[in-house]
N, C-alpha and C positions, 0 to 999 in steps of 0.2 A: 417475603419477597420484597424486592426494591424496584423503584421506577425503572423501566427499561427491560426488566426481566419478562420472561414468557412462561406461563403455566401450560404445561403439556399433559394431556390426559389421553388414555387409550381410546375411550369412547365417551361421547357426550353424556350418555345416560349414567355414567359413573360419577358425574359431578353433582347431580341433584335429582330430586324425585319429581318435580313438576316444572313446567315452563316458567312459572312465577319465580321459583327458587333460582332457576338458571339465569333469568334476566336480572334478578337482584344481585346475584354473584357477579355477573358480567358488568353491571353498572359499577359495583365496588372495584373490580379490577380496572375498569376504564378510568375511574376517578383517581386511582393510585398509579395510573400510567403503566399498568402491567398488561402484557399481551396474553392471548390465549390461543392454543392450537389443539386440535383434536386429531389424533393419528388416523383412526378408522375413517372418519368423515372428511379428512383432509381439509379441515376448516381453520382459517387464520383470521381472527377478529380484529387484526390491526388495520384491515381495510373495510370500506363501507360495504362492499359486496360480501365480505366475510361475516360482517355483523348481521346482514340480512339472512345469509345462509344459515347462520347460527340459530336465529329465531325460527326459521322454517324447520331445521333439523330438530331443534328442541321440541317443537310442537309434534313432530312425527314420533319422537322418542316417547313423549308423554302418551300419545295415542296408542303406541305399541304396548306400553306398560298397562294401560287401561284394558286393552284387549286381552293381555295375558291374565290379568286379574279376573276378568269376566269368565274366561275359559277355565281357570282354576276353580272358581266358585261353582261353575256349572258341573265340572267333573266331580267335585266333592259332593254336591247335591245328588248327582246320579249314583255315586257310590253308596251314599246313605240310603237311597231308595232301594238299592240292591241288597241292603242289609250289612254293608261293610262299615266298620267303625274305624276311625282314624286313630292315630297315636301309637305308642310303643306297645309291643306285645308284653303279656304278663311274664314276669321272671320265673314264677312258679306255675306249673300247669295244675289244673284243678285236682287231679289225682294225687299229686305229690303234696299239695296243700291239705287235702283230706287226710292223708296219712299223718302228716305233721300235726294236724289239729287233733286227731285221735290220740296220738302219743302225748300231746300237750295236756289234753283233758284227763288222761289216765294218771297224771302226776307221778309217773315212774321214772321219767328221764328229765334232765335239765334241758332248757331251750338250746343251750350250746351243743349238747350231745345230739339232740334231734336234728339240728341244722347241719352238724358235721356229718351225721349218718346219711342224710338225704341230699347233701351237697348244695345247700342253699345258704344264703346270708341271713344272719339273725335279724338285721334291719328289714330285710325283705319279708321275713316271716312275720315280724311284728306289724309291719304296714298292712299286709294282707289279713292278719288277725283283726286289726282295727276295722278294716273295711268289712270283714265278715260280721263283726259285732254290730256295726252300724246297719248293715243289711238285715240282720236278724231282728234288731230293735224296730226297724221300720215295719217288718212283717208282723211283729207282735202288735204294734200300735194300730195297724190297718185292720187286723182281725178283731179288735175290741169293739 
């Protein structure tokens, strides 16, 4: 951008994560004689009133982000108390993995044919096999 240009953003919170970041950016833009406009907040910092409104709006945007963060953390904690775990679901259900493991331990089929027959990816099978081995190892160490 060059002096005299105006930076236009959809919403003020798209520009930075904290009020400090926004103010630093605004000072940089001001030093380079670049204007700023926010479409949603209808803010134009080329005026003194616009600069004041920018700081107030930035503070409210940071407050809103902090509230969202608190609500998200509270929701995750509540879900954990109810026994819910976050993250992606397993690619192989326990029954399918048990069948694949049984065929694998029997040494009668290749991993490729086991995975093809059960409709699972080889990489997924090996990842779950490694997790199974780690879990089994932990159980053996605890029982000693």
